[in-house]
C-alpha positions in Angstrom: 3.2 -48.3 21.3 -0.5 -48.5 21.7 -2.2 -49.9 18.7 -3.6 -48.3 16.1 -1.1 -45.4 15.4 -0.5 -43.5 12.5 2.4 -44.0 10.5 4.8 -43.4 7.7 5.1 -46.3 5.5 8.3 -47.2 3.2 8.3 -50.4 1.1 10.4 -50.9 -1.9 8.3 -54.1 -3.0 5.1 -51.7 -3.6 6.9 -48.5 -4.2 5.6 -46.7 -1.2 7.6 -44.0 0.0 6.3 -41.9 2.7 3.0 -42.8 2.3 0.4 -41.9 5.5 -1.0 -45.4 6.9 -2.7 -46.6 10.4 -0.5 -49.4 12.0 -2.6 -51.9 13.1 -1.0 -55.1 14.5 2.6 -56.5 14.5 2.4 -59.9 13.6 4.9 -62.6 15.7 4.5 -64.2 11.7 6.9 -61.3 10.6 4.4 -58.9 8.8 2.6 -55.5 9.8 -1.1 -55.3 9.1 -1.5 -51.6 8.2 -4.6 -49.4 6.8 -3.5 -48.3 3.6 -5.0 -45.9 1.0 -5.0 -46.4 -2.6 -6.8 -43.7 -4.9 -9.9 -42.9 -3.3 -10.0 -46.0 -0.7 -8.4 -47.6 2.2 -7.3 -51.3 1.9 -6.0 -53.6 4.7 -2.2 -54.4 3.8 -0.1 -57.1 4.9 3.6 -55.9 5.0 6.4 -57.9 5.5 8.3 -56.4 8.4 12.2 -57.4 6.9 11.2 -55.3 3.6 9.1 -52.4 5.2 9.9 -49.3 7.3 7.4 -48.1 9.9 8.0 -44.8 11.7 5.8 -43.0 13.7 3.9 -39.8 12.5 4.2 -37.9 15.9 7.8 -37.4 17.1 8.6 -39.1 20.5 9.1 -36.6 23.5 13.2 -36.1 24.6 14.2 -37.6 27.5 15.0 -34.2 28.8 11.9 -33.0 27.8 10.4 -35.2 30.3 12.4 -35.3 33.4 12.0 -31.9 35.6 15.2 -31.0 37.3 14.8 -28.9 40.5 17.8 -26.3 40.8 
């Protein structure tokens, strides 16, 4: 996955349910670094990987759609 990437974020600690954000970095120290909109402003937020779900906004292309089969 190339970063930054647009994602949907779920985190119960902050009460975030499907908020749009940009994943900037995945730290080996155990957190996601994201830009997240709060009100009218965008803030850089560090979210613990263990308590956060990050879903790519763009769906992946299915393997069957990528492979061309000659008949």
